[in-house]
C-alpha positions as CSV (number, residue, x, y, z in Angstrom):
1,X,16.6,38.2,-20.5
2,X,20.0,39.9,-20.4
3,X,21.6,43.0,-18.8
4,X,24.1,45.4,-20.3
5,X,25.8,48.2,-18.4
6,X,25.4,51.5,-20.1
7,X,26.9,54.0,-17.6
8,X,29.0,52.8,-14.7
9,X,29.0,54.6,-11.3
10,X,31.5,57.4,-11.0
11,X,32.1,56.9,-7.3
12,X,32.4,54.0,-4.8
13,X,30.2,53.5,-1.7
14,X,32.9,54.9,0.6
15,X,35.4,57.6,-0.1
16,X,39.2,57.4,0.2
17,X,39.0,59.8,3.1
18,X,36.5,57.6,4.9
19,X,38.7,54.6,4.3
20,X,41.8,56.4,5.7
21,X,39.8,57.3,8.8
22,X,38.6,53.8,9.3
23,X,42.2,52.4,8.9
24,X,43.6,55.2,11.0
25,X,45.9,56.3,8.3
26,X,47.2,59.9,8.7
27,X,47.4,61.8,5.5
28,X,49.7,64.8,5.1
29,X,50.5,67.6,2.6
30,X,48.3,69.7,0.4
31,X,46.4,68.0,-1.1
32,X,46.5,65.4,1.7
33,X,47.9,62.0,0.7
34,X,49.1,58.8,2.3
35,X,51.7,56.4,0.9
36,X,49.1,53.6,0.8
37,X,46.4,55.6,-1.0
38,X,46.8,53.7,-4.3
39,X,46.5,50.4,-2.4
40,X,43.5,51.5,-0.4
41,X,41.7,52.9,-3.4
42,X,42.3,49.7,-5.3
43,X,40.8,47.6,-2.4
44,X,37.7,49.8,-2.3
45,X,37.2,49.4,-6.0
46,X,37.7,45.6,-5.8
47,X,35.4,45.2,-2.9
48,X,32.7,47.3,-4.6
49,X,32.9,45.1,-7.7
50,X,32.4,42.1,-5.5
51,X,29.1,43.5,-4.2
52,X,27.7,45.8,-6.9
53,X,25.8,45.3,-10.1
54,X,24.8,42.2,-12.0
55,X,28.1,40.4,-11.1
56,X,27.9,41.4,-7.4
57,X,26.8,39.1,-4.6
58,X,24.2,41.5,-3.3
59,X,22.1,41.7,-6.5
60,X,21.8,45.5,-6.0
61,X,23.0,48.7,-7.6
62,X,24.9,50.7,-5.0
63,X,25.8,54.1,-6.5
64,X,24.0,55.6,-9.6
65,X,24.4,53.5,-12.7
66,X,22.5,53.0,-16.0
67,X,21.5,49.6,-17.4
68,X,19.7,48.1,-20.4
69,X,17.5,45.2,-19.7
70,X,16.8,43.1,-22.9
71,X,13.7,40.8,-23.3
72,X,12.8,38.7,-26.2
73,X,9.2,39.9,-25.9
74,X,6.9,41.6,-23.5
75,X,5.6,39.4,-20.7
76,X,2.3,37.5,-20.7
77,X,0.3,36.2,-17.8
78,X,0.8,32.6,-17.0
79,X,-2.2,30.3,-16.3
80,X,-1.1,30.2,-12.6
81,X,-1.0,34.0,-12.4
82,X,-4.4,34.3,-13.9
83,X,-5.8,31.7,-11.4
84,X,-4.3,33.8,-8.6
85,X,-6.2,36.9,-9.9
86,X,-3.3,38.8,-11.4
87,X,-4.5,41.0,-14.2
88,X,-1.4,42.8,-15.6
89,X,1.8,41.1,-16.7
90,X,4.8,43.0,-15.3
91,X,8.4,43.5,-16.1
92,X,10.5,42.9,-13.0
93,X,13.4,45.4,-12.9
94,X,16.6,43.8,-11.5
95,X,19.3,45.6,-9.5
96,X,17.3,47.6,-7.0
97,X,16.9,50.3,-5.9
98,X,15.4,51.7,-9.1
99,X,15.6,55.4,-9.5
100,X,13.6,55.7,-12.8
101,X,12.9,54.1,-16.2
102,X,14.5,56.2,-18.9
103,X,12.7,54.5,-21.8
104,X,11.2,51.3,-23.2
105,X,11.8,50.5,-26.8
106,X,10.8,47.5,-28.9
107,X,11.0,46.1,-32.4
108,X,7.5,46.0,-33.9
109,X,6.2,43.4,-36.4
110,X,7.7,45.2,-39.3
111,X,11.1,45.3,-37.8
112,X,11.0,49.0,-36.9
113,X,12.2,50.1,-33.4
114,X,9.5,52.0,-31.5
115,X,9.6,53.9,-28.3
116,X,6.7,53.1,-25.9
117,X,5.0,56.3,-24.6
118,X,5.5,56.8,-20.9
119,X,1.7,57.1,-20.6
120,X,1.4,53.5,-21.6
121,X,3.1,52.0,-18.6
122,X,3.4,52.6,-14.8
123,X,6.4,51.9,-12.5
124,X,5.8,50.5,-9.0
125,X,8.4,50.1,-6.3
126,X,11.0,52.8,-7.3
127,X,12.9,54.3,-4.4
128,X,15.5,53.3,-1.9
129,X,13.8,50.0,-0.9
130,X,15.3,46.6,-1.4
131,X,12.3,45.2,-3.4
132,X,12.6,44.9,-7.2
133,X,10.5,47.5,-9.0
134,X,7.8,46.4,-11.5
135,X,6.7,48.0,-14.8
136,X,3.0,47.3,-15.7
137,X,0.8,48.5,-18.5
138,X,-1.2,51.6,-17.6
139,X,-5.0,51.1,-17.3
140,X,-6.7,50.5,-20.7
141,X,-3.2,49.7,-22.2
142,X,-1.6,46.3,-23.0
143,X,1.9,45.5,-24.0
144,X,2.4,45.7,-27.8
145,X,3.3,42.8,-30.1
146,X,6.9,42.5,-31.1
147,X,8.8,40.9,-33.9
148,X,9.9,37.4,-33.2
149,X,13.6,37.9,-32.6
150,X,16.1,37.9,-29.7
151,X,16.1,41.0,-27.5
152,X,13.2,42.7,-29.2
153,X,12.4,44.7,-26.1
154,X,14.9,47.1,-24.4
155,X,14.3,48.8,-21.0
156,X,16.8,51.4,-20.0
157,X,16.8,52.2,-16.3
158,X,18.8,54.1,-13.8
159,X,19.4,52.4,-10.4
160,X,21.3,53.1,-7.2
161,X,20.8,54.5,-3.7
162,X,20.1,58.2,-3.5
163,X,20.0,60.6,-0.5
164,X,17.6,63.5,-0.7
165,X,20.2,65.8,0.8
166,X,22.8,64.8,-1.8
167,X,21.2,64.2,-5.2
168,X,23.2,62.7,-8.0
169,X,25.9,60.0,-8.1
170,X,27.1,60.2,-4.4
171,X,27.7,57.7,-1.6
172,X,25.3,59.4,0.7
173,X,22.3,57.1,0.1
174,X,24.2,53.8,0.4
175,X,22.9,52.0,3.5
176,X,25.2,52.0,6.5
177,X,25.4,48.3,6.9
178,X,26.8,48.0,3.3
179,X,29.4,50.7,4.1
180,X,30.2,49.0,7.3
181,X,30.7,45.6,5.6
182,X,33.0,47.2,3.0
183,X,35.0,48.9,5.8
184,X,35.3,45.6,7.7
185,X,36.5,43.8,4.6
186,X,38.9,46.7,3.9
187,X,40.5,46.4,7.3
188,X,41.0,42.6,6.9
189,X,42.4,42.9,3.4
190,X,44.7,45.8,4.3
191,X,46.1,43.9,7.3
192,X,46.5,40.7,5.2
193,X,47.5,42.2,1.9
194,X,50.4,39.8,1.6
195,X,48.1,36.8,1.7
196,X,46.9,36.1,-1.9
197,X,44.3,33.6,-0.6
198,X,42.4,36.2,1.4
199,X,38.8,36.7,0.1
200,X,35.8,38.7,1.4
201,X,36.0,37.8,5.1
202,X,33.0,36.0,6.7
203,X,32.7,38.6,9.5
204,X,32.3,41.3,6.9
205,X,29.8,39.3,4.9
206,X,27.7,38.9,8.1
207,X,27.2,42.7,8.1
208,X,25.7,42.8,4.6
209,X,22.0,42.5,3.7
210,X,20.7,39.3,2.2
211,X,21.3,39.0,-1.6
212,X,18.5,39.7,-4.0
213,X,17.8,37.2,-6.8
214,X,18.7,38.8,-10.1
215,X,15.8,37.5,-12.2
216,X,13.7,35.4,-9.9
């Protein structure tokens, strides 16, 4: 099970203007600028990378991004799952929140790539929640057989927080506690920018939600 980034976010969870306001930096001119804009923007990008995506400590997608999830085969029910009454093997989608599944493709027994019809599967748990979404076969369907090879199944999905009033790749839907944690870390790093040993401060980490296990 591996993840490849297809399309990275085009924005960060907080804007440069929001960061300036938090740091009490007065911008001037038209367009407005501040001498430390480049530094502040770099800190925002660095903090976001520390939190976001498959390498981030939160195990979440913050702003809109597209990923490919590769599996060697479609999942099967384990004996323990059957004993617990589970009837459908599911694909757990990492990096919540899931917006939607773009496609599921697989290599069939003849080595030909096929695209699974959207009517053959259902998605549960999409939306702005923290739980990982699941993809299960639709009623009367089952996962098809694949060729025995690495990464025979590819699930392309779009993830990231959305706000109904601001659709698209915006910062509006990112939870306030995540933004607050970034701002707290930004203040610390801005004030201590001459200290190369400074990392994400503990007081900022305390504001963030609990991490989500990537593939657990």
